[in-house]
C-alpha positions in Angstrom: 0.0 0.0 -0.1 1.3 3.5 -1.0 0.1 5.7 2.0 1.8 9.0 0.6 1.7 9.0 -3.0 3.7 11.3 -5.5 0.4 13.3 -5.9 0.3 14.0 -2.1 3.9 15.2 -2.2 3.3 17.4 -5.3 0.2 19.1 -3.8 2.0 19.4 -0.4 4.8 21.2 -2.2 2.4 23.4 -4.0 0.7 24.3 -0.7 -2.7 23.0 -1.8 -3.0 19.6 0.0 -5.9 20.7 2.1 -6.1 17.3 3.8 -2.4 16.8 4.3 -3.2 15.9 8.0 -4.6 12.6 6.9 -1.1 11.7 5.4 1.4 13.4 7.7 1.5 12.4 11.5 0.6 9.1 13.1 -2.1 7.1 11.6 -3.4 3.7 12.7 -3.4 1.2 9.7 -2.5 -2.2 8.4 0.2 -3.4 5.9 -0.6 -6.8 4.7 -1.6 -8.9 7.7 0.3 -6.5 10.2 -1.4 -3.8 12.2 0.5 -0.8 13.3 1.0 2.9 12.7 2.3 4.9 9.6 4.5 7.7 10.6 5.3 10.6 8.4 7.0 13.9 9.1 8.3 16.8 6.9 11.9 17.4 7.7 13.7 18.3 4.5 17.0 19.5 5.8 17.4 16.5 8.3 20.4 14.1 7.8 18.3 11.3 8.8 15.0 10.9 10.8 13.7 7.9 13.1 10.6 7.5 15.4 11.0 6.5 19.1 8.4 5.7 21.6 7.4 3.4 24.3 7.0 0.7 21.7 10.6 0.5 21.0 12.1 1.7 24.4 12.8 5.1 22.8 15.7 3.6 20.8 16.9 6.0 18.3 18.1 3.5 15.8 15.2 1.0 16.1 12.8 2.5 13.5 14.4 4.7 10.9 12.1 6.5 8.5 12.5 6.4 4.8 12.8 9.8 2.7 10.2 10.1 0.0 11.3 11.9 -2.9 12.9 15.4 -2.9 10.0 17.1 -1.0 11.6 16.2 2.4 9.0 13.9 3.9 10.1 11.0 6.0 7.9 8.0 6.5 7.5 4.5 7.7 5.3 1.8 9.0 5.9 0.4 12.5 4.0 -2.7 13.3 2.6 -3.5 16.8 2.1 0.2 17.7 -1.4 1.0 18.8 -3.6 3.8 20.1 -2.3 5.3 23.3 1.4 4.9 22.3 3.8 7.7 23.1 6.2 8.8 20.4 8.5 11.4 19.2 10.5 12.0 16.1 14.4 12.0 16.3 16.0 14.5 14.1 19.6 14.0 13.1 20.7 17.4 11.9 23.2 18.1 9.2 25.4 19.7 12.1 25.4 16.5 14.1 22.8 17.4 16.7 20.1 15.1 17.7 16.7 16.6 18.3 13.7 15.1 20.0 10.6 16.6 18.3 6.8 16.2 18.9 4.9 15.5 15.9 3.5 18.8 14.4 0.6 16.9 13.0 -0.2 14.8 16.2 -3.7 14.6 17.1 -3.0 14.3 20.6 -0.3 15.1 23.2 0.9 14.2 26.7 -0.5 16.1 29.5 1.9 18.9 30.3 4.6 19.1 31.5 5.3 16.0 29.5 5.7 16.6 25.8 5.5 13.5 23.7 2.9 12.9 21.1 0.2 10.2 21.4 -1.1 8.0 18.8 -4.8 8.3 18.5 -7.6 7.7 16.0 -10.1 10.5 15.5 -12.3 8.8 13.0 -14.7 6.8 15.2 -16.9 9.4 16.8 -20.6 9.2 16.0 -21.8 12.7 15.4 -25.4 13.7 15.8 -25.5 17.3 15.0 -26.6 16.8 11.4 -29.5 19.3 11.9 -27.2 22.0 13.2 -24.6 21.7 10.5 -27.3 21.7 7.7 -29.1 24.8 9.4 -25.6 26.6 9.4 -25.1 26.2 5.8 -28.5 28.1 4.9 -28.0 30.7 7.7 -27.2 34.3 6.8 -24.9 35.1 9.7 -24.7 38.8 8.8 -28.6 39.1 9.4 -28.6 36.9 12.3 -27.9 37.4 16.1 -24.4 36.7 17.0 -23.7 36.9 20.8 -20.4 35.2 21.7 -19.4 34.0 25.2 -15.7 34.0 25.4 -14.6 31.3 27.7 -11.3 29.6 29.0 -12.2 26.1 30.1 -9.6 25.5 32.8 -10.6 28.8 34.7 -14.4 29.0 34.0 -15.1 26.7 37.0 -12.9 24.4 38.9 -13.8 20.8 39.8 -14.5 20.3 43.5 -12.4 17.0 43.6 -9.6 18.8 45.1 -7.0 17.9 42.3 -4.1 20.3 41.8 -5.3 21.8 38.7 -9.0 21.2 39.1 -9.8 20.9 35.3 -13.1 19.8 34.2 -13.1 17.1 31.5 -14.5 18.3 28.2 -17.4 16.1 28.8 -18.1 17.5 32.3 -17.6 20.9 31.1 -20.2 20.3 28.2 -22.8 19.4 30.7 -22.2 22.5 32.9 -21.7 25.1 30.2 -24.7 24.3 28.1 -27.2 25.1 30.9 -25.4 28.5 31.5 -25.3 29.4 27.9 -28.9 28.5 27.3 -30.0 30.4 30.5 -28.1 33.6 29.4 -29.2 33.2 25.7 -25.7 33.3 24.1 -25.7 32.2 20.5 -22.0 31.0 20.5 -19.1 30.2 22.8 -15.6 31.1 22.0 -13.0 28.7 23.6 -9.6 30.0 24.5 -6.5 27.7 24.5 -7.7 24.6 22.8 -4.6 23.7 20.7 -2.0 22.0 22.7 0.4 24.5 24.4 2.9 23.7 27.2 2.6 26.8 29.3 -0.9 27.7 31.1 0.1 31.4 31.4 0.2 31.8 27.6 -3.6 31.1 27.7 -3.1 28.9 24.7 -1.7 31.6 22.4 1.8 29.8 22.1 1.0 26.6 20.4 3.1 23.4 20.1 0.3 21.1 18.8 -1.8 22.8 16.2 -3.7 19.5 15.5 -4.2 18.4 19.0 -6.9 19.6 21.3 -5.3 20.2 24.7 -5.0 16.9 26.9 -5.6 19.2 30.0 -9.3 18.5 29.5 -9.3 15.0 28.0 -9.1 13.3 24.6 -9.9 14.4 21.2 -13.2 12.3 21.4 -14.0 14.1 24.6 -13.6 17.3 22.7 -16.0 16.2 20.0 -18.6 15.3 22.7 -18.3 18.9 23.8 -18.9 20.3 20.3 -21.6 17.9 19.6 -23.4 18.6 22.8 -23.2 22.3 22.1 -24.6 21.9 18.6 -27.5 19.6 19.7 -28.5 22.7 22.1 -28.2 25.0 19.2 -25.0 26.8 20.5 -22.2 27.5 18.0 -18.4 27.0 18.7 -15.7 29.3 17.8 -12.1 28.5 18.4 -9.0 30.9 19.1 -6.7 30.0 16.2 -3.0 31.3 16.3 -1.3 31.4 12.8 0.8 34.5 13.7 3.5 33.0 15.7 4.7 30.0 17.8 7.1 29.4 20.8 10.7 28.4 21.0 10.1 25.3 23.1 12.5 22.6 22.2 9.9 20.0 21.3 8.0 22.3 19.1 8.2 23.8 15.6 11.2 26.1 16.2 14.3 24.9 14.2 12.3 21.8 13.6 15.0 19.8 11.4 18.0 21.8 12.6 17.2 24.7 10.2 14.4 27.5 10.5 12.0 25.3 8.7 8.5 26.8 9.9 10.0 30.2 10.8 11.8 32.7 8.6 15.5 32.4 8.9 16.1 36.1 9.0 15.4 37.1 12.6 14.0 40.4 11.5 11.4 38.6 9.6 11.2 35.4 11.8 10.9 36.6 15.4 8.8 38.8 17.5 11.2 40.7 19.8 8.4 41.7 22.3 6.8 38.3 22.5 9.9 36.0 22.3 8.2 33.9 19.7 8.8 32.8 16.2 6.9 34.1 13.0 5.8 31.6 10.5 7.3 31.9 7.1 4.4 32.5 4.8 6.4 32.4 1.7 6.9 28.8 2.1 4.3 26.6 0.5 4.7 23.7 3.0 4.2 26.1 5.9 1.1 27.7 4.4 -0.2 24.3 3.7 0.3 23.3 7.4 -1.8 26.3 8.5 -4.5 26.3 6.0 -5.0 22.4 6.5 -5.0 23.0 10.2 -7.8 25.5 9.9 -9.8 23.1 7.7 -9.1 20.2 10.2 -10.9 22.2 13.0 -13.8 23.0 10.7 -14.1 19.5 9.2 -13.1 17.0 11.7 -14.4 18.7 14.9 -17.4 20.6 13.3 -16.1 24.0 14.6 -18.4 26.9 13.5 -15.7 29.6 13.3 -12.2 30.6 14.0 -11.1 33.8 15.5 -7.7 34.5 14.1 -5.4 36.0 16.8 -2.9 38.7 16.2 -3.8 39.5 12.4 -2.1 42.9 12.7 1.3 41.3 13.6 0.9 39.3 10.6 0.0 42.2 8.2 2.7 44.6 9.2 6.4 43.7 8.9 7.2 46.4 11.4 4.7 45.3 14.0 6.2 45.8 17.5 9.5 46.4 15.9 12.0 49.2 16.1 14.1 50.5 13.1 16.7 47.9 12.1 14.4 45.1 13.5 12.5 44.6 10.3 12.9 44.3 6.6 10.8 46.3 4.1 9.0 44.3 1.3 10.2 44.4 -2.2 8.3 47.6 -2.9 9.9 49.4 0.3 6.6 49.2 2.3 5.7 47.7 5.6 3.1 45.3 4.3 3.8 41.6 4.5 2.9 40.5 1.1 3.4 36.8 1.8 1.0 37.0 4.8 -1.6 38.9 2.9 -1.6 36.2 0.2 -1.8 33.6 2.8 -4.8 35.2 4.6 -6.6 35.5 1.2 -5.8 31.9 0.3 -7.2 30.7 3.6 -10.4 32.6 3.6 -11.0 31.8 0.0 -10.7 28.2 0.7 -13.0 28.1 3.8 -15.6 30.2 1.9 -15.5 27.6 -1.0 -16.3 24.8 1.3 -19.8 26.4 1.7 -20.1 25.1 5.2 -21.4 28.5 6.7 -18.1 28.6 9.0 -16.9 32.0 10.0 -13.4 33.5 10.2 -13.1 36.4 12.5 -10.0 38.7 12.5 -8.5 40.1 15.7 -7.1 43.1 13.7 -6.3 46.2 15.8 -5.4 48.7 13.1 -7.1 50.6 10.3 -6.0 48.2 7.7 -8.7 48.5 4.9 -11.1 45.8 3.6 -10.4 43.2 6.0 -13.9 41.8 5.6 -14.3 42.6 1.9 -14.3 39.6 -0.2 -11.0 38.5 -1.8 -12.5 39.0 -5.3 -13.1 42.7 -4.4 -9.5 43.1 -3.1 -10.2 42.5 0.6 -8.7 39.8 3.0 -12.0 37.8 3.0 -12.8 37.7 6.7 -16.3 37.3 7.8 -16.0 39.7 10.7 -13.4 41.9 12.3 -13.1 42.8 16.0 -13.8 46.5 16.3 -10.9 47.3 18.6 -11.3 51.1 18.1 -14.9 50.9 19.5 -13.6 48.7 22.4 -10.8 51.1 23.2 -13.2 54.3 23.1 -15.8 52.5 25.1 -13.6 51.4 27.8 -11.7 54.9 28.0 -15.1 56.7 28.2 -16.6 54.3 30.8 -13.6 54.9 33.1 -14.2 58.4 33.2 -15.6 60.3 36.2 -19.1 61.6 34.8 -17.8 65.1 35.5 -15.4 64.7 32.6 -17.6 62.6 30.2 -19.1 65.7 28.6 -15.6 66.6 27.3 -15.3 62.9 25.9 -18.8 62.7 24.5 -18.0 61.8 21.1 -16.0 58.7 22.1 -19.2 57.0 22.3 -20.5 58.2 18.8 -17.3 57.9 16.8 -17.6 54.2 15.9 -20.7 54.7 13.8 -18.7 57.2 11.6 -16.8 54.2 10.2 -19.3 51.4 11.1 -20.0 50.5 7.3 -16.4 50.2 6.6 -16.2 46.5 7.9 -18.6 43.8 9.3 -17.8 44.2 13.0 -17.9 42.3 16.2 -17.8 44.5 19.3 -15.5 42.8 21.7 -15.1 43.1 25.6 -12.5 40.2 25.6 -10.1 38.6 28.1 -7.4 41.2 27.0 -9.5 44.0 28.7 -9.7 42.4 32.1 -5.9 41.5 32.7 -2.6 43.0 33.3 -3.9 45.6 35.9 -6.6 46.9 33.4 -9.3 45.8 36.0 -12.4 43.8 35.6 -15.2 45.6 33.7 -17.1 46.6 36.8 -14.0 47.8 38.5 -13.1 50.1 35.5 -16.3 52.0 36.4 -16.3 55.2 38.5 -18.1 56.0 41.8 -19.2 53.8 44.7 -20.0 50.2 44.3 -23.6 50.7 43.4 -22.5 53.3 41.0 -20.1 51.0 39.3 -22.8 48.4 38.7 -25.4 51.0 37.4 -22.5 52.5 35.1 -21.9 48.9 33.6 -25.6 48.2 33.1 -25.9 51.4 31.0 -22.6 50.5 29.3 -23.8 46.9 28.3 -27.1 48.4 27.0 -25.0 50.7 24.7 -23.0 47.6 23.6 -26.0 45.3 22.9 -28.0 47.9 21.1 -25.1 49.3 19.1 -24.4 48.1 15.6 -22.2 45.1 15.4 -22.1 41.6 16.6 -21.4 41.0 20.4 -18.5 39.3 22.3 -18.4 39.2 26.2 -15.7 37.5 28.2 -16.7 35.1 30.9 -17.5 36.6 34.3 -18.2 40.0 33.0 -22.0 39.2 32.6 -22.3 39.0 36.5 -19.9 41.5 37.4 -16.7 39.6 38.2 -14.8 42.0 40.4 -11.3 40.6 40.3 -9.2 40.6 37.1 -9.2 37.3 35.3 -6.5 34.6 36.1 -6.1 31.4 34.2 -4.9 29.9 37.6 -8.4 30.2 39.4 -12.1 29.9 38.7 -14.5 32.8 38.3 -15.8 34.2 41.5 -19.2 32.4 41.2 -19.8 33.2 45.0 -20.4 36.7 44.0 -24.0 35.5 42.8 -24.9 35.5 46.4 -24.7 39.3 46.2 -27.7 41.2 45.0 -25.7 43.5 42.6 -24.2 40.6 41.0 -27.4 38.6 40.7 -28.9 41.7 39.4 -26.1 42.3 36.7 -26.5 38.5 35.6 -30.3 39.0 35.2 -29.9 42.1 33.2 -27.2 40.7 30.9 -29.7 37.7 30.5 -32.5 40.0 29.5 -30.3 42.3 27.4 -29.5 39.0 25.4 -33.0 37.8 25.1 -34.0 41.3 23.8 -31.2 41.2 21.3 -32.1 37.8 20.0 -35.9 38.6 19.9 -35.9 41.8 17.9 -34.3 41.7 14.4 -33.7 45.5 14.5 -30.9 44.8 17.0 -29.0 42.6 14.5 -30.4 42.3 11.1 -28.7 45.3 9.7 -25.4 46.0 11.3 -23.2 47.5 8.8 -25.4 50.1 7.1 -27.1 53.4 8.2 -30.4 51.8 7.3 -30.2 49.9 10.6 -29.2 52.8 12.9 -30.3 56.3 13.4 -29.2 58.8 16.0 -32.1 60.6 17.7 -29.6 62.8 19.6 -25.9 62.4 19.4 -25.1 65.7 20.8 -26.7 66.1 24.2 -23.2 66.7 25.4 -23.9 68.7 28.7 -26.1 66.1 30.0 -24.1 63.1 28.6 -27.4 61.4 27.1 -27.4 59.4 24.0 -30.5 58.3 22.0 -30.8 56.3 19.0 -32.9 54.0 17.0 -32.1 50.4 15.7 -34.3 49.4 12.6 -34.7 46.2 10.4 -35.6 46.0 6.9 -39.3 45.9 7.4 -39.3 49.3 9.1 -41.5 47.8 11.9 -40.7 47.1 15.6 -37.9 49.9 15.8 -36.0 49.8 19.0 -35.4 53.2 20.8 -32.5 53.4 23.2 -31.8 56.2 25.8 -28.8 56.3 27.9 -27.9 58.5 30.9 -24.3 58.5 31.6 -24.3 60.7 34.7 -25.5 60.2 38.2 -28.3 62.9 37.7 -32.0 62.1 37.5 -33.3 63.7 34.3 -37.0 64.4 35.1 -39.3 64.8 32.2 -36.6 64.0 29.7 -37.9 64.5 26.1 -36.9 62.5 23.3 -38.0 63.1 19.6 -40.1 60.5 17.8 -41.3 60.3 14.2 -44.5 58.3 14.6 -47.5 59.5 16.4 -48.3 56.4 18.5 -47.5 54.9 21.9 -44.1 53.5 22.7 -43.7 50.4 24.9 -40.9 49.8 27.5 -38.9 46.9 27.1 -35.9 47.4 29.6 -35.3 49.6 32.4 -31.6 49.2 33.9 -32.6 51.0 37.2 -35.2 48.3 38.0 -34.6 46.7 41.5 -34.5 43.2 39.9 -31.2 44.3 38.3 -29.8 46.0 41.4 -31.0 49.4 40.5 -32.7 52.2 42.6 -36.1 51.3 41.3 -37.0 54.6 39.6 -40.0 53.7 37.4 -40.6 54.3 33.9 -44.1 53.8 32.6 -44.7 50.6 30.6 -46.3 52.6 27.9 -45.7 56.3 27.1 -48.0 58.3 24.7 -46.3 60.1 21.9 -47.3 63.7 22.0 -47.1 66.2 19.1 -44.3 68.3 20.7 -41.4 68.9 18.5 -38.0 67.6 19.8 -34.8 66.5 18.3 -35.8 67.9 14.8 -38.8 65.6 14.9 -42.4 66.5 14.9 -43.5 64.2 17.8 -41.8 63.3 21.2 -42.2 61.5 24.4 -41.2 62.4 27.9 -40.3 60.3 31.0 -38.0 60.4 34.1 -34.7 59.1 32.9 -32.8 57.6 36.0 -29.3 58.4 37.1 -26.9 56.1 35.2 -30.1 54.8 33.6 -30.6 52.9 30.2 -34.2 52.7 28.9 -35.1 50.5 25.8 -38.4 51.0 24.1 -40.3 49.3 21.1 -41.5 52.1 18.9 
């Protein structure tokens, strides 16, 4: 049997073997009447390669691999090796060094701090999410609600069994997270740190096993159970994916065959000085193939609904995080990484052509143009882009003492001036609640009760503003400490009225968001958003409408960003009818002061805000009111 054909080698060399993970790596198979494992690894600059493991006593000479052609793939069949066996590749370099490397294409790895790869078989899981997968293909995600719960499994909740790490297994986690997500009405969960990584403190952003779900929480089959369970409960799954860089760990990709194989050999192009990591060499076909096939691997083999691509800006800019002399201009003298741009276009084009409805979301922190425009139109082809500008302005404004908010009023309106430039996700992610930035509630000014009132108003602005939504775990109930990967969220806070109220409020906000198409069906066009008054600077009040294509069931949002009760506050309305209150952030059930807003307010023929009609009501201090118009 020819396991790796000349066609396989050719396509891999061209960078277009999109299922190369079915060939490279360790695959349980038979040859003749012998059962065993076929091992294959790309190491073109090695002098020779062998495979070692618990099956041969880690003997470097016992199982040499054969070089196939000129492409640099070494392969061989080893009998009597089975699922669960530990292994590594031994790379004999041209300089005489002997390197022990984990398998770049391994589907499982040892539990850290051990670093061997583990033979496994991911083909046997019986999926039962066909209905979800078929529905996903037909769904227009741009016109659908997208409310993402960003979650780190290891610190979401610790197991009460008293183990050192306290990690829940993927299966146990599934049974617990599903109930929470359904109660809160999130549409998707985004999981941090799934691909295998050696150091917990990297949060999974320094990957050594791109094809292996981390063994911290169980086996690949356990991870499949998690995805399947979420899908059966109509919850989508997004993975953080890191094609921007990788760590220097000796068993990983760095200098894999004794040379800079996956990274660029020029340190100015191949290293991030700030992060101490290696940069992938996007000019090399086999490296691009490794990454694109990896993205497809998660989407196909694990039924993942989307990838959030980390640190895209660091890929696009040759001078990202670098001083003069630390980077090399492109052939035109510019700072654009032309190879990375081509790679991202290739990646997004291939995923789109699959027709599966999977998303690719860019964490891109600059004003790089056309990130979400199609490749055919000259864009990068991402489905969505994190709106980091919105996030920055929002956090900076909300941190201000209300006395100074009027001087920064337009921080909260600026994002709408460029909203139609991209298809955006509004992120309040893990990055905003670490490294002394404070948790979301502790960013807020004032006494404790003011902090929670501020945050309720802020979340109302976020969930009613144009753009899809992302909220990091814990921030929906007012987690007060910064996030740490080493401990669980402070669930005990739900015994406190303010935290219970915050959780209830975010739950009701999410329910409102999902119920009314006006809040999600037109996110990147002025047809879906209209300022009523963006200029009430002195009182720090904002009012706007959200609209859907039908023009019916408009949502009116009024936000008071000061601790002053505004009695008889008047808001302009176009239609002469009653408006219905949907949400009052100052209700006592949410931890508010209980200032009442009438359930229905008659529209009066009194001009206001350049409109013929208006309504008036008492707008609570730090209050948010949402109406159906």
